[in-house]
Structures are given as structure tokens and as C-alpha cells.
C-alpha positions as CSV (number, residue, x, y, z in Angstrom):
1,M,0.0,0.0,0.0
2,D,1.4,3.4,-1.1
3,S,0.3,5.5,1.8
4,Q,1.4,8.8,0.3
5,K,-0.4,8.1,-3.0
6,L,-3.6,7.5,-1.1
7,I,-3.2,10.7,0.9
8,D,-2.4,12.8,-2.2
9,T,-5.4,11.4,-4.0
10,A,-7.8,12.0,-1.1
11,Q,-6.6,15.6,-0.7
12,A,-6.9,16.2,-4.5
13,L,-10.5,15.0,-4.4
14,V,-11.5,17.6,-1.7
15,V,-9.3,20.5,-2.9
16,K,-10.8,24.0,-2.4
17,S,-13.7,24.9,-4.8
18,K,-14.0,21.4,-6.2
19,G,-16.2,18.3,-5.5
20,I,-17.2,15.0,-7.0
21,L,-19.8,14.1,-9.7
22,A,-21.6,10.9,-8.9
23,A,-22.4,9.3,-12.3
24,D,-22.6,5.8,-11.0
25,E,-26.3,5.1,-11.4
26,S,-27.2,1.5,-11.6
27,G,-29.1,0.1,-14.6
28,G,-32.4,0.5,-12.8
29,T,-31.7,4.1,-11.6
30,I,-30.5,5.4,-14.9
31,K,-33.5,3.8,-16.6
32,R,-35.8,5.7,-14.3
33,R,-33.9,9.0,-15.0
34,F,-34.2,8.4,-18.8
35,D,-37.9,7.4,-18.5
36,S,-38.5,10.8,-17.0
37,I,-37.3,12.4,-20.3
38,N,-38.8,9.7,-22.5
39,V,-35.3,8.4,-23.6
40,E,-34.6,4.7,-24.0
41,S,-31.9,3.4,-21.7
42,T,-29.5,1.9,-24.3
43,E,-25.8,1.5,-23.8
44,D,-25.1,4.1,-26.5
45,N,-27.6,6.6,-24.9
46,R,-26.1,6.1,-21.5
47,R,-22.6,6.6,-22.9
48,D,-23.6,9.7,-24.9
49,Y,-25.3,11.3,-21.9
50,R,-22.4,10.7,-19.5
51,E,-19.7,11.6,-22.1
52,M,-21.5,14.9,-22.7
53,L,-21.2,15.8,-19.0
54,F,-17.5,14.7,-18.9
55,R,-16.6,16.8,-22.0
56,T,-18.2,20.0,-20.7
57,E,-15.6,22.7,-21.2
58,G,-14.3,24.3,-18.0
59,V,-16.2,22.0,-15.7
60,S,-12.8,20.7,-14.3
61,D,-12.6,24.0,-12.5
62,Y,-15.3,22.7,-10.2
63,I,-15.2,18.9,-10.5
64,S,-12.2,16.9,-9.0
65,G,-13.5,13.4,-9.6
66,V,-16.3,11.3,-11.1
67,I,-17.7,8.1,-9.7
68,L,-18.4,5.7,-12.6
69,F,-20.5,2.6,-13.0
70,D,-18.9,-0.7,-14.0
71,E,-20.2,-0.3,-17.6
72,T,-18.9,3.2,-18.0
73,I,-15.3,2.7,-16.7
74,K,-14.9,0.0,-19.5
75,Q,-16.5,2.1,-22.3
76,N,-14.9,4.2,-25.0
77,G,-16.4,7.5,-26.0
78,A,-18.1,8.0,-29.4
79,D,-14.7,8.8,-31.0
80,G,-13.0,5.7,-29.6
81,T,-11.2,7.4,-26.7
82,P,-11.5,5.5,-23.4
83,I,-13.9,7.3,-21.0
84,V,-11.2,7.1,-18.3
85,K,-8.8,8.9,-20.6
86,V,-11.4,11.6,-21.4
87,L,-11.5,12.3,-17.6
88,L,-7.8,12.1,-17.0
89,D,-7.0,14.4,-19.9
90,R,-9.1,17.0,-18.1
91,G,-7.4,16.5,-14.8
92,I,-10.4,14.7,-13.3
93,I,-9.8,11.6,-11.2
94,P,-12.0,8.6,-12.3
95,G,-13.6,6.6,-9.5
96,I,-15.8,3.5,-9.4
97,K,-18.8,2.3,-7.4
98,V,-18.0,-1.3,-6.3
99,D,-20.9,-2.4,-4.2
100,K,-23.6,-4.7,-5.6
101,G,-26.6,-2.9,-4.2
102,T,-28.8,-3.6,-1.1
103,Q,-30.8,-6.6,0.0
104,A,-33.2,-7.1,3.0
105,L,-31.2,-7.6,6.2
106,P,-31.7,-11.2,7.5
107,G,-33.6,-11.0,10.8
108,S,-34.7,-7.4,10.2
109,P,-36.4,-7.4,6.8
110,S,-37.5,-3.7,7.0
111,E,-33.8,-2.8,7.0
112,L,-31.1,-3.1,4.3
113,V,-27.6,-4.4,4.0
114,T,-25.2,-3.9,1.1
115,E,-23.7,-6.8,-0.8
116,G,-20.6,-7.1,-3.0
117,L,-17.7,-8.2,-0.8
118,D,-17.4,-11.6,-2.6
119,G,-14.8,-11.3,-5.3
120,L,-14.1,-7.6,-4.4
121,R,-10.3,-8.0,-4.2
122,A,-10.1,-9.1,-7.8
123,R,-12.5,-6.5,-9.1
124,L,-10.5,-3.8,-7.3
125,E,-7.3,-4.9,-9.0
126,E,-9.1,-4.7,-12.4
127,Y,-10.4,-1.2,-11.7
128,A,-7.0,0.0,-10.6
129,S,-5.5,-1.4,-13.9
130,L,-8.2,0.5,-15.8
131,G,-7.1,3.8,-14.2
132,A,-9.4,4.3,-11.3
133,G,-8.1,6.4,-8.4
134,F,-10.8,5.9,-5.9
135,T,-13.8,3.7,-5.0
136,K,-17.2,4.0,-3.4
137,W,-19.5,1.8,-1.4
138,R,-23.0,2.8,-0.1
139,G,-24.6,1.5,3.1
140,V,-28.2,2.4,3.7
141,I,-29.8,3.3,7.1
142,T,-33.5,3.8,7.3
143,I,-35.3,5.8,10.1
144,G,-38.7,4.4,11.1
145,E,-40.6,2.7,13.9
146,G,-38.0,1.0,16.0
147,I,-35.3,1.4,13.4
148,P,-32.4,1.8,12.7
149,T,-31.4,-1.1,14.9
150,P,-27.8,-1.5,16.3
151,Y,-27.7,-4.8,14.3
152,C,-28.3,-3.0,11.0
153,I,-25.8,-0.2,11.8
154,E,-23.1,-2.7,12.8
155,A,-23.7,-4.9,9.7
156,N,-23.4,-2.0,7.3
157,A,-20.4,-0.5,9.2
158,H,-18.5,-3.8,9.1
159,A,-19.1,-4.1,5.3
160,L,-18.0,-0.5,4.7
161,A,-14.8,-1.1,6.7
162,R,-14.1,-4.4,4.8
163,F,-14.5,-2.5,1.5
164,A,-12.3,0.4,2.7
165,A,-9.5,-1.9,3.8
166,L,-9.5,-3.9,0.5
167,S,-9.6,-0.6,-1.5
168,Q,-6.5,0.8,0.2
169,E,-4.7,-2.6,-0.3
170,A,-5.3,-2.1,-4.0
171,G,-4.0,1.5,-3.9
172,L,-7.5,3.1,-4.2
173,V,-9.0,5.8,-1.9
174,P,-12.2,4.5,-0.4
175,I,-15.2,6.8,-0.2
176,V,-17.2,5.4,2.7
177,E,-21.0,6.2,2.2
178,P,-23.3,5.5,5.2
179,E,-26.5,7.1,3.9
180,V,-29.2,7.8,6.4
181,L,-32.2,8.1,4.2
182,M,-34.3,11.3,4.4
183,D,-37.5,9.3,3.5
184,G,-40.1,9.7,6.2
185,D,-41.7,12.2,8.6
186,H,-38.9,12.0,11.2
187,S,-37.6,15.2,12.9
188,I,-34.1,16.5,12.5
189,D,-33.3,15.3,16.0
190,Q,-34.1,11.7,15.1
191,C,-31.9,12.1,12.0
192,F,-29.1,13.5,14.3
193,E,-29.3,10.4,16.6
194,A,-29.3,8.0,13.6
195,N,-26.3,9.7,12.0
196,E,-24.3,9.9,15.2
197,A,-24.8,6.3,16.0
198,T,-24.0,5.2,12.5
199,L,-20.8,7.4,12.1
200,K,-19.5,6.2,15.5
201,E,-19.9,2.6,14.5
202,V,-18.4,3.1,11.1
203,F,-15.3,4.8,12.4
204,A,-14.9,2.1,15.1
205,N,-15.0,-0.6,12.4
206,L,-12.6,1.4,10.2
207,S,-10.2,1.6,13.1
208,R,-10.5,-2.2,13.9
209,Q,-9.8,-3.1,10.3
210,G,-6.7,-0.9,10.0
211,V,-8.0,1.7,7.5
212,M,-5.8,4.7,7.2
213,L,-8.1,7.7,7.6
214,E,-5.8,10.1,6.0
215,G,-6.2,8.2,2.7
216,A,-10.0,7.9,2.9
217,L,-13.1,10.1,2.5
218,L,-16.6,10.0,4.0
219,K,-19.8,10.5,1.9
220,P,-22.6,11.0,4.5
221,S,-26.0,12.5,4.4
222,M,-26.6,15.8,6.0
223,V,-28.6,16.0,9.2
224,L,-32.0,16.8,7.8
225,S,-35.7,16.6,8.7
226,G,-37.5,13.8,6.9
227,N,-38.9,14.7,3.5
228,K,-42.4,14.3,4.8
229,A,-41.9,16.1,8.2
230,A,-44.4,18.8,9.1
231,N,-41.9,21.6,9.9
232,R,-38.7,20.9,8.0
233,A,-35.5,22.5,9.3
234,N,-34.0,25.5,7.5
235,P,-30.4,25.5,6.1
236,E,-29.1,27.3,9.3
237,E,-30.5,24.6,11.5
238,V,-29.3,21.8,9.1
239,A,-25.8,23.4,9.3
240,A,-25.7,23.7,13.1
241,K,-26.9,20.1,13.6
242,T,-24.7,18.6,10.9
243,I,-21.5,20.2,12.2
244,E,-22.4,19.3,15.8
245,C,-23.0,15.7,14.9
246,F,-19.8,15.4,12.8
247,R,-17.7,17.0,15.5
248,R,-18.9,14.3,17.9
249,S,-18.3,11.4,15.6
250,V,-15.8,12.0,12.7
251,P,-12.0,12.0,13.6
252,A,-10.0,15.0,12.6
253,A,-7.5,12.8,10.7
254,L,-10.0,12.3,7.9
255,P,-9.1,14.9,5.1
256,G,-12.6,15.5,3.8
257,I,-16.4,14.9,3.9
258,V,-18.2,14.8,0.5
259,F,-21.9,15.2,1.2
260,L,-24.5,13.3,-0.9
261,S,-27.5,15.2,-2.2
262,G,-29.7,12.3,-1.3
263,G,-33.2,13.2,-2.6
264,Q,-32.9,16.9,-2.0
265,S,-33.8,19.3,-4.8
266,D,-30.9,21.1,-6.5
267,E,-31.7,24.3,-4.6
268,E,-32.0,22.6,-1.2
269,A,-28.8,20.6,-1.6
270,T,-26.9,23.8,-2.6
271,A,-28.3,26.0,0.1
272,N,-27.7,23.4,2.8
273,L,-24.1,22.8,1.7
274,N,-23.5,26.5,1.7
275,A,-24.9,27.0,5.2
276,I,-22.7,24.1,6.4
277,N,-19.6,25.7,5.0
278,E,-20.5,29.1,6.3
279,R,-20.8,27.6,9.8
280,A,-17.6,25.6,9.4
281,N,-15.7,28.8,8.3
282,E,-17.1,30.6,11.3
283,F,-16.3,28.0,13.9
284,G,-13.5,26.0,12.2
285,A,-13.7,22.4,11.1
286,P,-10.8,20.0,10.7
287,W,-12.1,18.5,7.4
288,A,-12.8,19.9,4.0
289,L,-16.6,19.9,3.5
290,S,-17.3,19.2,-0.1
291,F,-19.9,17.4,-2.3
292,S,-20.4,14.2,-4.2
293,Y,-23.7,14.9,-5.9
294,G,-25.6,12.9,-8.5
295,R,-29.1,14.3,-8.9
296,G,-28.0,17.7,-7.4
297,L,-25.7,18.2,-10.4
298,Q,-27.5,16.2,-13.1
299,A,-31.2,17.0,-12.9
300,A,-30.9,20.3,-14.9
301,P,-28.6,19.0,-17.7
302,L,-30.7,15.7,-18.0
303,K,-33.9,17.8,-18.6
304,A,-32.1,20.2,-21.0
305,W,-30.6,17.3,-23.0
306,S,-33.8,15.1,-23.3
307,G,-31.9,12.7,-25.6
308,Q,-31.6,15.3,-28.5
309,S,-28.2,15.9,-30.1
310,S,-29.4,19.4,-30.9
311,N,-29.7,20.1,-27.1
312,V,-26.1,19.1,-26.2
313,E,-24.7,22.6,-25.8
314,Q,-27.7,23.7,-23.8
315,A,-27.3,20.7,-21.5
316,K,-23.6,21.3,-21.1
317,E,-24.3,24.9,-20.1
318,A,-26.9,23.6,-17.5
319,F,-24.3,21.2,-16.1
320,Y,-21.6,23.8,-16.0
321,N,-23.9,26.2,-14.2
322,R,-24.9,23.6,-11.5
323,A,-21.2,22.7,-11.0
324,K,-20.3,26.4,-10.6
325,L,-23.1,27.0,-8.1
326,T,-22.3,23.9,-6.1
327,S,-18.6,24.9,-6.0
328,A,-19.6,28.3,-4.5
329,A,-21.7,26.4,-1.9
330,R,-18.7,24.2,-1.1
331,D,-16.7,27.4,-0.4
332,G,-19.6,29.0,1.6
333,V,-20.0,31.9,-0.9
334,Y,-23.2,30.7,-2.7
335,V,-25.8,33.4,-3.4
336,P,-29.2,32.0,-4.7
């Protein structure tokens, strides 16, 4: 394991003013996105859409890395250039989602556990040889009646730590994603409790499995009210609760936190990230507080594109604009 390479890559991913584009939608997710604009989810359409984003002029000023899906990291662009090279030539670090999705947790079927550890070592070696610099694994924590259970949190934390240790062994920076879902009518305080319990268990497992925090990143959810809650917290309260929760549970050795947008609208995800960074700038935070957004960066360009080659420039402009605004929020200087 080249420790310095891992440290350098992790720091490059959370450098000032930049964040990560999550373009690692599974087959089912990208189909739902394409269905919303009446475009068939074919391999060529998926490639054309993603390549359009990656080739957007100037976007590397705001995007440090891109998380790819297995299909995409092995694809060539329309002109025959490997997608990985398209990114590297722009100074953008290619990454790869390596989990195999969620299944019902045995013994607690209303909760989920992520699969994909079998054969992971070999897959990581392949992805490293294809030019990946980092990896991502998502665990899912649901808030509801009597959940999350300590069993679910521990099962997902253990898998995240196994993934992270194997990634570092392969020379790849792991992005550890314990997502506490915003689905439901829970309060921001319930979200705080679930996030704090989850993060403490995740870092305990990372420590036990020898993961070097300086060469890893965290991709968590913000501390939010449920999306169906009656009085949802405003960005200032989200920022205060998120920073308090993370100061309690995330070690200072970690170089950066890249928040997921997780079901928030473009505007909500940007406003909340900005408020978090404003508060961090005011009180000081030991980690870079950046973004790893999928929908928060892609909703506007996807709608603008709508599968039409005549709309490519308009879609690129929409993507560039979302990246620029999100970069401003990452620095705490966003103005709606």
C-alpha cells in the first residue's frame, strides 16, 4: 500500500472549490432517469449522456473526480477514446462504485444491508488497472418505527470497513458512504441520533480493520428533517446540527467529507451545503466539507438534453452552471 499516494489522491478530491460528480447510477436508476425524459436506456444513450457531461468545457474548475459505474469505466467515447482517458486528460480523477446494491437484512427485513464483498479484491485490481483512483461503497440506514437497529448499523459499518481496507490494499482511496435516508416524517433530532450512532460505529470498524483515515473520505447524508416532516428545518439549523453531529463522531484525521444530495432538490442541496460551509468557516472544522452529488448536479442537464443531439450545448451549459453554483456552496459563498 502506497500511503502517500492515497493521501495525495484523497486531498486532490477535496481541494478547495471542487467536488465529485456521482455518475454511478445502476441500470435501474439510470432507466428511471431516462424514463422521466422519454429516452430509451440503451448502452449508447447512457454513454452519450455521460460523455456529454464529462466533456463539458471548463467543468474541471469545479469537479475533481467522477464516480463511474462498471459499464462506464470500461467504455470508449463516441470517438473511440476510453472514458477514463477523457476524464484524466481534463485533470479529473476517475472513481468506481464497487458495491452490488442492497438486500433485505436477515432477521430485520425492514432494514437493508449492502452486498458485494465476494470477489471484491479481484475487481479492485481490475479497476486499478483501468485507471481508477478511488472507489465508493454505499450502506443504507432507514429511520422508522424501532429502526435503525444497532444490528443494521453494525452490519453495514462492518461491510464499509471491509470494503475500505480492501480498496486501500489495491491503492485506491475508499469513499465510505453510510447514507441515512431522508425518506419519512422524522424530525431533524431523530436524524441526528441515527447519523451519530452510524458514524461512531463506522469509524470504530474502520479503526479495527486498520483503515488509514488520511487516505479515505466520508460520503454521508446531512442531518435533515424527513422529507415528509411537518416543519422541516431550514439551512441554518441543518448546518448547526450537521456540524455538531460530525464534531462528535468524525475523527480530525479524515481529510474530507463529501456530502451526498440524497433526494434533496438542486436548490435545497446547494443552500444546505453553503450553510454548512458558512458555519464551518465561522467555527472552524478539521475536514474539507465538499460534495459528491448525483441528482443535485444532473437534474438540470438531463432535462435540458432530453436525448436530443441538438440540445447538447444547452445541456452542457446547464451542467456547468450547476457545478459552478455547487462549487460556490462548497466554499460557503453561494448566493441563490
